[in-house]
C-alpha positions in Angstrom: 0.1 -0.1 -0.1 1.5 3.4 -1.1 2.6 5.7 1.8 1.9 9.5 1.3 3.9 11.6 3.2 2.8 15.0 4.8 4.0 16.9 2.3 2.6 14.9 -0.4 -0.9 15.2 1.5 -0.4 18.8 1.8 -0.2 19.6 -1.8 -3.4 17.1 -2.4 -5.4 19.4 0.1 -4.1 22.7 -1.7 -5.1 21.4 -4.9 -8.3 19.8 -3.9 -9.3 23.4 -1.9 -8.4 25.5 -5.0 -5.3 27.0 -2.9 -2.6 25.4 -5.2 -4.0 27.7 -8.4 -6.5 29.8 -8.2 -9.8 28.6 -10.2 -11.3 30.0 -13.0 -14.8 28.9 -12.0 -18.1 30.6 -11.2 -18.6 31.2 -7.4 -21.7 28.9 -7.1 -19.6 26.1 -8.6 -16.7 26.7 -6.3 -19.2 26.7 -3.4 -20.7 23.4 -4.3 -17.3 22.0 -5.1 -15.7 22.9 -1.5 -18.6 21.3 0.2 -19.7 24.5 1.6 -17.6 27.2 3.5 -17.9 27.8 7.4 -19.4 30.9 7.7 -20.5 31.5 11.4 -18.4 34.7 11.0 -20.3 36.3 8.0 -17.8 38.1 6.3 -15.1 35.2 6.5 -16.4 33.3 3.3 -15.3 36.3 1.2 -11.8 36.0 2.1 -12.0 32.2 1.8 -13.3 32.4 -2.0 -11.0 35.4 -2.9 -8.2 33.1 -2.0 -9.2 30.5 -4.1 -10.8 32.2 -7.1 -9.1 34.3 -9.8 -11.2 37.6 -10.2 -13.2 37.3 -7.4 -16.3 39.8 -7.2 -17.4 39.9 -3.4 -20.7 41.0 -5.2 -21.2 37.6 -7.0 -21.4 36.0 -3.8 -23.8 38.5 -2.4 -26.0 38.2 -5.3 -26.3 34.4 -4.8 -27.5 34.8 -1.2 -30.0 37.3 -2.2 -30.8 35.3 -5.3 -31.7 32.2 -2.9 -28.9 30.0 -4.7 -26.5 29.8 -1.6 -28.0 29.6 2.0 -26.7 30.4 5.6 -27.5 27.4 7.8 -26.6 25.2 10.6 -25.3 21.9 8.8 -21.9 20.3 9.4 -20.5 19.7 12.8 -23.5 21.9 14.0 -22.0 25.3 12.8 -23.0 27.6 10.3 -22.2 27.0 6.9 -22.6 28.8 3.3 -23.9 25.9 1.1 -25.8 25.9 -2.2 -29.7 25.6 -2.2 -29.3 22.1 -3.7 -26.9 20.8 -1.0 -28.9 22.3 1.6 -31.9 20.8 0.6 -30.2 17.3 -0.1 -28.1 17.2 2.9 -30.2 18.7 5.7 -32.1 15.4 6.9 -28.9 13.3 6.8 -27.6 15.6 9.5 -30.8 15.6 11.5 -29.6 13.3 14.2 -26.4 14.5 14.6 -27.5 18.0 14.9 -30.1 17.2 17.9 -27.2 15.1 19.4 -24.9 17.9 19.4 -27.3 20.4 20.9 -28.5 18.1 23.5 -24.8 17.7 24.7 -24.8 21.4 25.6 -28.4 21.6 27.0 -29.3 18.4 27.9 -30.2 19.3 31.6 -32.4 22.4 30.5 -34.0 20.1 27.8 -34.8 17.2 30.0 -38.5 16.6 29.8 -38.9 18.5 27.0 -40.7 16.4 24.2 -38.6 17.5 21.0 -41.2 16.6 18.8 -43.9 18.8 20.4 -41.3 21.4 20.4 -40.5 21.1 16.6 -44.1 21.3 15.7 -44.8 24.1 18.0 -41.6 26.0 16.4 -42.8 25.4 12.6 -46.2 27.0 13.9 -44.3 30.1 14.8 -42.2 30.3 11.5 -45.4 29.2 9.4 -46.2 32.7 8.5 -43.0 33.1 6.8 -42.1 36.3 8.6 -38.4 36.7 9.5 -37.6 36.0 13.2 -34.5 36.4 15.3 -33.6 33.5 17.6 -34.8 35.6 20.6 -38.1 36.2 19.3 -38.6 32.6 18.4 -37.7 31.7 21.8 -40.1 34.1 23.7 -43.0 32.8 21.6 -42.4 29.3 22.9 -41.3 30.3 26.5 -44.8 30.4 27.8 -45.3 26.8 27.0 -41.9 25.7 28.1 -40.7 28.0 30.7 -38.1 25.8 32.3 -35.5 25.4 29.9 -34.9 29.2 29.3 -35.0 30.9 25.9 -31.3 30.1 24.8 -32.0 26.4 24.9 -35.0 26.4 23.1 -34.0 28.6 20.6 -30.6 26.7 19.7 -32.5 23.3 19.8 -35.1 24.5 17.6 -33.4 26.5 15.1 -29.9 24.8 14.9 -31.3 21.3 15.1 -35.1 20.5 15.0 -36.4 22.8 12.1 -34.6 23.2 8.9 -34.1 27.1 8.8 -31.9 29.8 7.0 -30.4 33.1 8.2 -31.7 35.6 5.9 -29.6 38.2 3.8 -28.6 41.2 4.8 -26.4 38.9 7.1 -23.8 37.6 5.1 -23.7 40.1 2.5 -20.7 41.7 1.6 -19.5 44.6 4.0 -22.9 44.5 5.8 -23.6 44.1 9.4 -26.8 42.5 10.2 -28.4 40.5 12.9 -29.7 36.9 12.8 -33.1 36.3 11.4 -34.5 33.0 10.2 -37.2 31.7 8.0 -38.2 28.2 7.2 -35.9 26.6 4.5 -38.5 25.3 2.5 -40.3 28.6 2.2 -37.1 30.4 1.3 -36.3 27.8 -1.5 -39.9 26.8 -2.2 -39.5 23.1 -1.8 -39.3 20.8 1.3 -36.0 19.0 2.0 -35.2 15.7 0.8 -36.6 13.0 2.9 -34.7 10.6 4.9 -33.3 7.6 2.9 -35.3 3.9 3.8 -33.2 2.0 6.4 -30.6 0.0 5.0 -29.4 2.4 2.4 -27.8 5.7 2.5 -27.3 7.5 -0.7 -26.7 11.2 0.7 -23.7 9.5 3.0 -22.2 7.8 -0.2 -22.7 11.1 -1.9 -21.0 13.1 0.9 -18.1 10.8 1.0 -17.3 11.2 -2.7 -18.0 15.0 -2.8 -15.7 15.2 0.8 -12.7 13.1 -1.0 -13.0 15.6 -4.1 -12.5 18.3 -1.9 -10.3 17.3 0.8 -9.0 13.8 0.0 -6.8 11.6 0.4 -8.3 11.0 3.8 -9.5 8.7 6.6 -12.7 8.0 7.9 -11.8 9.8 11.0 -11.2 13.0 9.1 -14.3 12.5 7.4 -16.3 12.7 10.5 -14.3 15.4 11.9 -15.3 17.4 8.8 -19.2 16.7 8.8 -19.9 15.3 12.3 -21.6 12.4 11.2 -20.9 8.9 12.9 -22.4 6.5 10.3 -20.1 7.0 7.1 -18.0 4.2 7.4 -20.7 2.2 6.2 -21.1 4.3 3.2 -17.2 4.2 2.6 -17.7 0.5 2.7 -20.5 0.3 0.3 -18.6 2.5 -2.6 -15.0 0.8 -1.6 -15.0 -0.4 -5.3 -14.9 3.4 -6.6 -11.9 4.1 -4.0 -8.2 4.0 -3.9 -6.6 3.4 -0.6 -3.3 4.8 0.7 -1.7 5.1 4.0 0.2 8.2 5.6 3.3 8.1 7.7 1.1 7.3 10.9 -0.1 4.1 9.4 -3.7 5.4 9.0 -5.7 4.3 6.1 -6.6 7.0 3.7 -9.5 7.0 1.1 -9.6 8.7 -2.2 -10.9 9.0 -5.8 -8.8 7.3 -8.3 -8.6 10.2 -10.7 -8.5 13.1 -8.1 -5.3 15.4 -8.3 -2.5 14.4 -6.1 0.4 16.7 -7.1 4.3 16.0 -6.7 5.2 17.0 -3.4 8.0 19.5 -4.8 5.2 21.4 -6.3 5.4 25.2 -5.4 2.7 26.5 -3.2 1.8 30.1 -3.2 1.2 32.4 -0.2 -2.3 32.1 0.7 -4.5 34.1 3.5 -7.2 31.9 5.0 -10.0 33.2 7.1 -11.0 32.1 10.4 -12.3 28.6 10.7 -11.5 27.7 7.3 -12.4 24.2 6.2 -8.8 23.6 4.9 -7.8 23.1 8.4 -11.3 22.3 10.4 -11.8 19.4 7.6 -9.7 17.0 9.3 -9.2 15.3 12.3 -5.5 15.0 11.6 -4.7 18.6 10.8 -0.7 17.7 10.7 -1.0 18.1 6.5 -1.4 21.6 7.0 -0.5 22.9 10.3 2.3 22.0 13.0 0.9 20.4 16.1 2.3 23.5 18.3 -0.3 25.5 16.2 -3.4 23.5 15.8 -5.3 25.2 18.5 -5.1 28.3 16.1 -7.9 26.5 13.9 -10.4 26.4 16.5 -9.7 29.6 18.2 -11.0 31.7 15.1 -7.3 33.0 14.3 -7.0 33.8 10.7 -4.0 32.3 9.0 -1.5 32.5 6.4 -0.1 29.7 4.4 3.6 29.9 3.3 4.7 26.9 1.2 1.4 25.2 2.2 1.6 25.6 5.8 0.5 27.8 8.5 3.3 29.9 9.3 1.5 33.5 10.5 -1.8 34.9 11.7 -3.5 37.9 10.1 -5.7 40.6 11.4 -6.9 44.1 10.3 -5.8 46.6 12.7 -6.8 50.4 11.8 -7.3 49.3 8.2 -4.0 47.7 7.9 -3.5 44.1 7.0 -1.4 42.9 10.1 0.6 39.6 9.8 2.2 38.0 12.7 4.8 35.2 11.7 4.7 32.1 13.5 8.4 31.1 12.2 11.3 33.2 10.8 10.4 34.1 7.0 13.0 34.4 4.5 13.0 37.6 2.3 11.5 36.1 -0.3 8.7 34.7 1.9 8.2 38.0 3.4 8.1 39.8 0.0 5.4 37.3 -1.1 3.4 37.9 2.2 3.2 41.4 1.7 2.3 41.1 -2.0 -0.6 38.9 -1.1 -1.3 41.2 2.2 -1.8 44.2 -0.4 -4.0 42.4 -2.4 -6.1 41.6 0.6 -6.2 44.8 2.0 -7.4 46.2 -1.3 -10.1 43.8 -1.4 -11.1 44.5 2.4 -11.2 48.3 1.7 -12.8 48.3 -1.7 -9.6 49.5 -3.5 -9.2 52.3 -0.5 -6.0 51.0 0.7 -3.3 48.7 0.2 -1.5 48.8 3.5 0.2 45.8 5.1 2.7 45.3 7.9 4.5 41.9 8.8 5.7 42.0 12.2 9.1 40.7 12.9 9.4 36.9 12.7 9.3 34.9 15.7 13.2 33.3 16.2 
């Protein structure tokens, strides 16, 4: 069985994530290929797509949101994702059990004794008039019937798990600040979510495996679960085993992949890329060593924005007083620093609508 070293896995990830070469594809196609983008921070997907697409226009993503071709909703790992409308409808039922379990893991004591099916039915009644409502408004409408849990537990269980809803624009539009307002997914998109598969088959799970490997592979079943949060996908992998090829990593883990997916040579040059907070290029794996050193693994869940140099996390970045400010995590060579500054200037122009290209790279950490 072929062993893929860490650098080879890194280049495969960069290629699949459109980070090795910026892609010349429509924004909707990119969102679909990436299986959605992590989006609990509303502006972050714009940076994620800018780093991946040539001539990216932020207005194109805003238009997809207002045009109901992409939506913001709780999905993988119970976090807010930006996904295509088609994927939202196809995938939501398959994530239902995981979403319930994860919310219950946080509010089990508060929700003890609450019939979740009754809560879901009551929540649907509240949302049935298609009036956009904030989480607080929904929770207060239910609190008279369930006063004990408190509005936060009721709202999260209902809106993140029990009832498929979307977060409406203007939240998530370019350079726009807006609160969260929900409507039913089926009302916003004009049709119901796809029903669960009959017992004994899992076509959505099998499709998720194929889509995940196309965007993240080669990867283990543990990586797959870390990405989506679903526990039952090893059976889906087994069901399509004949379609896949298998490798091992340097730790001996079995890695699955699509036979014709790109696996560039380990020496393929990797350009500097600025990634947004919670980017799935990091969070899409259980073993993140292919892209970030173990010493810095915590950055991926702390909301730090990171800079890839030679394909690996080498710095963090933020915007301070209108200036893109980079804090290296290791010593950068002169050529690396110049490349970081060049990409930082381009990012500053994006974030300021071409009003500024200011970038500052702090002294390298010894």
